[in-house]
Each structure stands twice: as structure tokens, then as C-alpha cells.
N, C-alpha and C positions, 0 to 999 in steps of 0.2 A: 139763332144767331151761330156764326160756325165754330166749329173747335179750334186753337192753335193748333198748328201744326210743329213738327219738331224743331222746325229754323225759325220760330216768331211768327213764322205764315201761318195764316186762319186757311183751317182746309178745305181743297173743294166740296162744292156739293154734290155728295151722290147720290142725290134724288133721283134716279134711275126711272122714274114715272116723265122725267121730263125731257127735253132737249132745247139745247141753245143755238143759234143761227153765227155763224163767223159771215162778214160781210162779202158778198158777189158770192159766185160761184159758178159752174155748168152742169145743166144735167144733160150727158151726153150717151148717145146708143152705146149698148155694152159691147157685144159682138164676142161673148166670154160663153154662148153657152156650149159651141160642142167641145170644146177643150174641156172645159170644169165638167164635161158629163162624162168623160174616158176616164180610165184608171193613166196611171201615170207611168210612163215607159222608162227602164234601165236603158239607157243610152250608150255601158257598154266601153271601153278599152279601144280609144284609138291611135292610132298608130303613132303620134307625137303629140304632148303635153306641151304646153308654150304658158307658161307662170308670170305672168309680171313682177318684178320685186314691189309695185309699189297698187296693191289693188285696196284701196284704204283711203280714209280723209287723216293726214298726217306726212309723218315720216317716211318715206320707199327703206323698205327694208334690204339689209345688209347679206350681200352674196356670201354664202359658208361653201360653194361644189364649185370645181372647174372643172372641162369637159375634158370627156376620158373617165370621169367617177362613176361609181358605180352606186343609185340610189333606193331603196326598198320603202313601201308605201308608209306614209306617215313620220318619213326621218327629215326633216326638219333640213332644208338648205336656204334658207337667209332665217335672221333675226331680227329683232325688233329695234329700233335705234330710238333713242329716247318714250316717252310714254304715252303718247302718241304716235304709235304703230303697233304693228300685226307683225310675227310673223308668217313664215312660207312654207309651208310642207308639200313632197311630194307624194301627187295624186295617187302615186303607181310605181309598178317599180319599173328597174331599167337603167335606161343608160346614161349621160346628160354631153348631149352632142356639142351645143352651144348656149355661152352667157351673151348674149350682144342686144343692141339694136332691130326689134322686131313691131310690127304695127301692132298696137290694142286700141282698146274701144275707148274711146274720149273723144269727146265734143272737138277738141283740138285738129284731130284728127293725125298728128302726133307720134311717131314710133318713141319706144320705149324700153328700157332694157330689159330684157327675160333670159330663166333661165329656160334650154328646150330641152326633153328629158323623150327618148327614142325608148320607147316602152317594148317590153320582152313577154307582154300577154300573161304572167303567172301573177300578176298583183302580191307578189308575197309583201304581208308586212313587213315589218322591223319591230324588234324585241321592245314591251313595252316595257318602259325604267317603270312609269310612275303606277302602284296600284289602280286597280279598279276599285270607287266608293262601293261599299258592299251598304251604307245610311249617309247620306249628308246629312244629316240633322245632328251629326254628330262630330261634323269637322269643323273646323274653326272658318268663317265669311273669307279670313285672308289665304287660305289656302286656297279656294274655292277661286278668291276672284286670279289668283296666279294659274291653277289650274285651264280656269278661261281666258286668261291672255299664253300660254304656252299652247294653248289652240288653236291659235290665228282669228278665235271669233268676232265680224263684225257684222254691222247691222245690217242685215238681208233685205228689209225693204227700199235701197237704196242709196241713202247718205254713204256709208260704209264705215263709220264712225268708230270706231275699236269701242269693243264690250266691256272690256276692264276698263277701261278712261272712264266710259260714261259712267260707271257702277262707281266706281272712284271719285265723281263728281257731287257725289249726294253724300255731303261730310256731316248734313243734319238730317235730324227725322225725314222721313217719308210717308205724308200722305196716302201717294196714294202712287200702285205698280200699275200702268196699262197697259195690257200687252194692244197690238195694235194688227188686226185682223182684216182691217179696212181696205181691200181694194179697190180704188174707186177709179182709177185708170180705164179706159177701155182695152177690148185683145187680152189683159193680162190676167192668169188665174191661176199662178203658182201656190198664192196664200191659201185660195179655197179648195183646191186638190191636197194641201198639206192637211190643212185641218181635216180634209173627209178621211182623207187616209190616214193620219201620224196626230190622233190626235190627244190620242192619250201620251204621246212621246213629250206633245207643247206642254199637258197638263204638270209632266213631273218637271219638264223643264222652269216651268214657272212659278212652283215648288220648291225650286233652288234659289231663282229670282230672290224669291221673299223671304227666305231662309238668310240669305246676305245681304237684304235691303231690311227686312223690320218691317214694311209697309202697314199702315192701318188699316186699309185697303186694299184690294184688286182685282180691275174688270181687264174680262179680255171682249175686246169691240169689234161687232161684224157686219161687215155692210146689208143691207137690207132685202140685197137682193140673192144673195149666199144663202140661199134657205137651207141645203144638206150639207154645210159647214154647220150651219149653228145647228142643225139638229146634230150631228155628229160632237160635236162639242159637247152640246147640253148630254146626250149620252153617256159620253166616257166621264162627267161631272161627273152625274148618278151611281154608272157603277163605282169608279174611288170613293162613294163618299163623300166627296170635297163639298165643304158647305161655306169656305172664305174665298174663295172664284165666282164672280158672278161674270154672266155673258150680257153683255148691252147692245141693242141692236142699235143700227145706224144710219141717220138717211143717204140713199144712195146719190151726194151730190157732190160731184168732181169740185176741188179734191179733198175731201172728208179725209180721206188717207194720212195725207198731209202733218204731220208731228203737233204743231199749233194750232191747224183748224180742228184734229178732233180733240184736242185739251178741251179747247173754245165750245164747241158738240156737246163734251160728257160734261164740263164742271163749270163753265161758264167761268173763265175766268182767260187770260191771257198773259202768254210769256212776255215779258219785257223786250225789247227793241235792243236787241245783240247780247240779248242773255240764252240763259237757259233753262227748260222745265225744272231741272234740279233746284232752282233758284226760287220757284214757287211750291218744291214739294212735292215733285211729281218724275218720274221715272216712267220712259216711254219705252219698250222694246216690241219688235220684232214678232209674226211665230214662228216665222224661218228660224231667228235669232233665240228663241224659247227652244225649241227643237234643236239646234246644235250648243247649245250648254247642257241637255239631258245629256246629248252626244258623249262629250266633253267627259261630264264629273263623270255618268252613271257607267260610261263603254271606255273611255280612259280614248275619244276619239279625235282625230285633229279637224278640223274643219278640211275634209276633203271634196266637198261637194253641193248641188244644190240642185232643186228644181227649176227648170227653167219652162215659160210657155214657148213654144214655137208655130206659130201661128199665123196665119197671111192667108192673100188670095192665091200669095206667089207658092204660097206648101202645100202638098198636092194631098199627106194630110198631116193636118195638126192635131198638137196636143203639147202636155206637160210632160219634159224629160226629167229623167233624173243622171246629172249629167255632171264629172267626176269637174273638175276646177281646173283649167288650160286646157281641157278637146275644146280642140277649131269649130266657130262655125257651122263650115261649110260639112262637117263632118254629123252636126247633129238634125242639121236639112235636111244628110241622106237617110238618117234613122226614121225618119218623120219621110219618106217617099221623095226625097227629092224636091225639085225646085217644079215650077208648073209653066208652059208657054208664055201666062198674061206677067211676070213676075219679071216688076220694073224698081223698085228700089230693097234693099236691105236697112233695116232701121234695128239698131238697137237701144228695148225701152220701147213702151207706148207709143200712140201716134200724137199724144200732148207732150212728152217730155223726155223723148226719145231723141234722138242724133243718129245722121245716114253715114255709113260705112261703106268703105268704096271697096272692099275687099271681102269676103266671108272668110277669109286665115285666120282674122283676127280671134282670139281663145273667149272663152267664158272665162270670168273673173269672180272673184265673190260679190259682187253687185249686180251680176246678171239677172236679171227678173223674166226679160223678154228679149224674141228675137223675132220680130216682125218683119217678112217680106212681103210686100205689097203691087197690087197694077197697079194700072194707071185708072182704069173707073174709078178702085177700092179706096183711093187715094192720089187724085191729079196732083202732080206739081204746082205751086200757085202764079196766079198771074204775077207779074211785075208789079214791083212796088209803086205808091204814086204816093205823092204829099199829104202830110199828114190832114186831116180836115177839122182836128180840134171837137171832136164829136164826142168824145168826153166816155164812149162805150168801153175802153180799155178799165175805166178808173172803176167805170160800175159792174164789171165781172173781177176785179182784182183781192183773191181771198187775205192778203197782206194787209189791206186797204192801206194801196201806194196811191203814188201820180205817177202812173207807167208813162204818160205823153215828157211828163216832165222829165222823168229816167234819159227816157230816147236820146231828149234835145242835150242832154249836159252830155251820152253818152258817146252820140253820135260826134259833138261837136269834141270829145277827149277831154271835159272841165269835169276829172273824176273825184277829184274836190269837193263840189256842188252835187257828181250825183251819191256823194255819200252824205250830203248834209241832208239827202230823203231821200236816207234809207237802203240804199241800194241790198244791201247784203243780207235785209228781210226778206227779197224775191226771193222764193223757192222754184221760182223758173217752171211755173204748171205750163205757162201757156196761153193762159184761158187770155190775154191780152191781145196775144197773136191769132187767136181762133174768132176773135168777134172784129178783127180792126178792118174798119171796108175798105181802109186804101193798102192793104193784104203789109201790111211793112213786119218784118221777122224781128221784132220786139223784142225776144228774147235772145235771140241770137246779139243784137247791142247791149245785153246786158250782161252776156257772158262773155265778149271780149273784152268788156270794162273793167268786171273782177277781174279775171286773169291778167290783164294791164295792171290793174293796183295792185295784185299778188305779184307780179316779176318788179314792180317798183319798187314794193317791197324788201323781196328778194336782193335786190339792186340795193337798196340802201342799206341793209344789213351788212353786206358786200361789205360795201364802201365804211360803213362801220367799224369794221374786224381791221379789214386793210389800214385806217389811218390809227386805230390804237396801236395794230402792231409796230406801226413809223414813228409812234411817237414812245412807244414801249423801245426802240429798237436807239432813236436818238437820245433815249434816259440812258440807258445802256453806253451808247460810245461818250457821253458824257464823264457818266461816269467813272469810265476807264482812264480818261486823258486827264479826268481833277485828281487821279490815284495817281499814275504814272506822273505829274506834276510834285502832289506832295513825295515820290517816294525820292525825286530828284534832289527836293530842295533839303532834305534828311539829309542827304548826302552833302550836299555842299555843306552843311550846317557843322559834319562832323569831321570835313578835312579842314576846315578854318579852322573848331576847335585843337584838332594835331597839329597846324602850326606853332600856334599860340603855348602850345605845352611842352615842345620838342626838351626845353632844358629839363622839366620839371621831373622829364621820362630819363634824363642821362642822370641826372640825379639821384634819380630812386633806383639806377641799375651801381650807381658806387657805392652806393648806400647798400645794397643788395651784395656786394662783392667786400665789402669790410665784414659784413656780419659773416659770412664764411671763410676771412683770414682768423672772426674774431672764434670763430667755433675751434678750428684748427688748432691752435695755439691752444687751445683748451685744451684738447683732444691729445699733447703732447706724453709721454710716460714721465709721469710722477709718481717713483714708488712710492709706498708709505712709510716702509721702516730702509730707509736711505743709508744710518748708522752701521747697517750689519751687511754692504754689500765689499766684494771685494772688487779690487782694482779693475778687472780683469770686466767685469758687470758694469761697471760706472762709466768703461771709454764704449762699451756698447749702448749704452743710450747717449750718450753724447754725441755719437755716430749717426745713432737714429734723425735724434732732434735735428741738427744737423742738415741731414738733408730735405725731411720736412718743409724747417725753416727754404731752402732754394726750391720747395716745390710748390710753395703759394704763390694766388695771383698778384699779377704787378712785381713781382720778383724780377732782374735781369739776369743774364749768365745762366 
């Protein structure tokens, strides 16, 4: 019987001699041999860096610079807004050219606000304010969380969820820290190469995460067709004498690299619908994220670059490139020998979950793991979609165990409430359903469109709620002002009425006051104490003074 985790949930079964199976999935050709075997290429400094304000799930960052500003490498140029957000840093030194809408890598194809920097080639760093951490084990986890937030680290596996927000979601005891190195989509090998070349940094980053979360166990999952990466990782663990971290090999079934699917494979447990792995005592992080955590805590470096797989038949020399965030895709392709004459389409991401872009001026962002330039023979355009024949193949391969056919019907008819009833947001957009569809229906595009429409409606609903609240507050304020004005007028009328009734009383009070004055003056007349000894002249002067005073009394005539 499994032990309870710190949050009351039973701990996952960590018996590594057993592997579970998620529903569906596909066995796909890898196409990763060439790039996985070649060393990572340094991408260099492009003439311009294009840094979108939104490179993560959550609220876009707020711009801190303006055109003409001089910026240094590592300088924050946009700050996070809210708890689910991440700052943006200048990837190199230069001058801000513009803050404007530019094409960005996004399935919608829409432009977004970006900070454009003209680099100076000096790559000059800003002065480091926070000191480097000599021993993270002596640092409070809350401080490390803040360092990770300030570094702008997000999940580098594709989703882009702010790492600090995910760490904060672990409010209870964590049974398992799962590090995802299962790179299951064809063509992509950036994590494979990272494990081969920077295994020690990954292990240090994992240990920092362990110090923050205090999990009962820690597993690094590596796909079965990544033997060089697994060997490098095991050698680094042995060299460090690390026994608390386990390496687990998982089957090369697409999409084993999905967070929920990987948890199912290793533990046999399922993340609840609309829930998070933390709900069952598990936190999952990508190997690239772990390396970025190491750089932020130990090296005091924000997230400024990442490894990107540049590949496909349309690229002259496919390989992995360590690219600065904001580097235009055209610069990366140029670093890999440029395009071949066979190039037909350009995708951001892999062939299953990636999306086409119509320009190579889009920049590398924090979630960009692959640039795929394909030829017609390599990835021919799909034929026109035909009516659904209800074959059920999409249901058979869905790794989320959904009903893609029903989701398709509701998304197509714009019945979004019904689509949510069928767990639309549990869809991970892996593309398995579209891959096997004999009618060539672009199912994932329908699901993405439905999600975006629901998000847009929710945003409009929130905006309408705010507008209604402001309108109600205004009406209440106007009503209060009118009520206070009416009360003032009522008091004034009452005071005036009371003044007319008391006029005679006031006059009587005035006469009484005058009478008191006269009495005081009479009492003030000179009355010598010894009148018997007064001379005739003295008596005459006293009488004269008294007569004059009597003539000056109020109310006397003459």
C-alpha cells in the first residue's frame, strides 16, 4: 500500500522496474539523428533583437523602456504583471529602436507588442545587484523562488508556464519532483543535446529545485532512443556522488513527453481533469528549465538564451543552436548555412504540435524549441478536408482519452459550451487525431480556434463585468451626492424657519445685554471711601464726572 503524501494524497508508485501506458499515442519516425549527434552551435549576436512582452502563459509583461534608451545585457526591460507573469530582460546590450507590434511566433499569426533593440556587438552586462549564491542549501527557499521569478524563467518544454508560479502551487508536501527529458516529437533534439553537453548544470538545477520543494523522490525521465543523453546524465550523477536522483528510461511513444502522459507512464496515476500535477503531489519541470534555474541561482543570470533545433530538408546544415532570446529566425537559419532550394514551408515547433509562419522575421522566444524548414517531399501539404466518416481512429489514438470527433462537431458549430462539456481544455493539441484522420480534417486547428474564442469571450465577459461595476459605482456616487445636497438644503430651510420664530427673543436678549452694560457703568461711578474729608472743589469734580458718564449711557437722549 502506498504511503500518503504531504497533501493527504497517496504517494505515487515509484517502482522503476514497471512502466504504465497512457491511452493512445503513436510510434513516429525520429529524424533526430543528425542534429542530436552534432555539438551545439553558438548563435552569436544578431543586428536586432525582437523581444515580445508575452513569452509565457499569463499576463504580458509591462514595458519599462522607451525608444532611444540604452540597455545592457541582463537588464530588466519589462516587469511582470500579477503572479502568473514573467519579466523580460535585454539579451544583449544596445539601444531601444521601438516598442511596437511585430510578427511573433504564435498559432494565431497575429502581431504582438515587442521591444526592438539595435545591438552594439559589445554584449556588455549590467552591474549585478544580487550577489551570486555560494551555497544555495543555506538560502531560504522563498528567496530562491524570488530569484527564479526575477530571472524570468518559464517552462522551456513548450507550455511556458512561469516556473516560480508552478513552484508556488506546491502548497503541500510534494511526493515526486519529475524532470522531463523525454523529447518525443520528431526532429526536435534540443533537450537531448543539452543533456549531453550540460548534464552537470541540469543536476545542480535539479538539486536547487529539490531544496525548494523538499520532495520525497526525484526522477529524471529520458526517452529510450536518447542513449547518449542518458549515458552522459548517469556519468554526471556518478561523478557528483548523487544518489537521491534517479534516471528513468521511458518508451519512445508520442507524446510520452507530455506532462500528464509522462506522469501516467512513471506512476500509473492520472492528473484530474482541469487540475494540475501538484494536486496529486507531483511537480514536473523540463531539463532546460532546470539548467536555467542553475544559471539564475548559482550564476545570477536571467533567462537570456536557449537551445533551438534548426532542422529540416530546407536547412543546409541542420543542428542545435544556442540562440539569444529575441534572435530573428532568419539569423538562425543563416547560422546553419541558410535555406536549401527545396524549402517550402517554415514551422515553429515540430511537425506534430508546431505551426506554420509566413515570415522568418519572427523572433526566438523562451518557448521556441525548434525551427523546422521542410520541403515538399518531406512534408507535403495535406489534401483538402473531406467529411468525417466517423471511423473512430481519432478516439483510438487520443492520449488524453477524449472524444475528438465530438469536440470537432461542437467546435465547428461554435457550440463552445458543449465542447467544454467534453473536456476541450484537456486537449494537449498533440496532433495525433489529425495525423490518423483519413478525411484529412485539421482537427487541432478547430480545437485551437475554439479555445481562443472561449478565452476571448471570457475576456469580454470580464471587461463587461468591470464596466458594469464601474457604472453601478458611478450611479451610487451620483445618488449619494444628490442625497447629501438634499439634506443640506433641508437643514438650511429649517435653520431659516427657526430664525423667524425667534426674532423677538433675539431682540429681548439684545435689550437685556444693554441693560447689563448700563448697570455695570452705574456701578463704576466714582464713590470715594472717605467722603467726609473731601473738599468742596473735590466734590464738585466728582459730581461733574458722574454727570458726564450718565449722559454717555446707551439709550439716553441729547
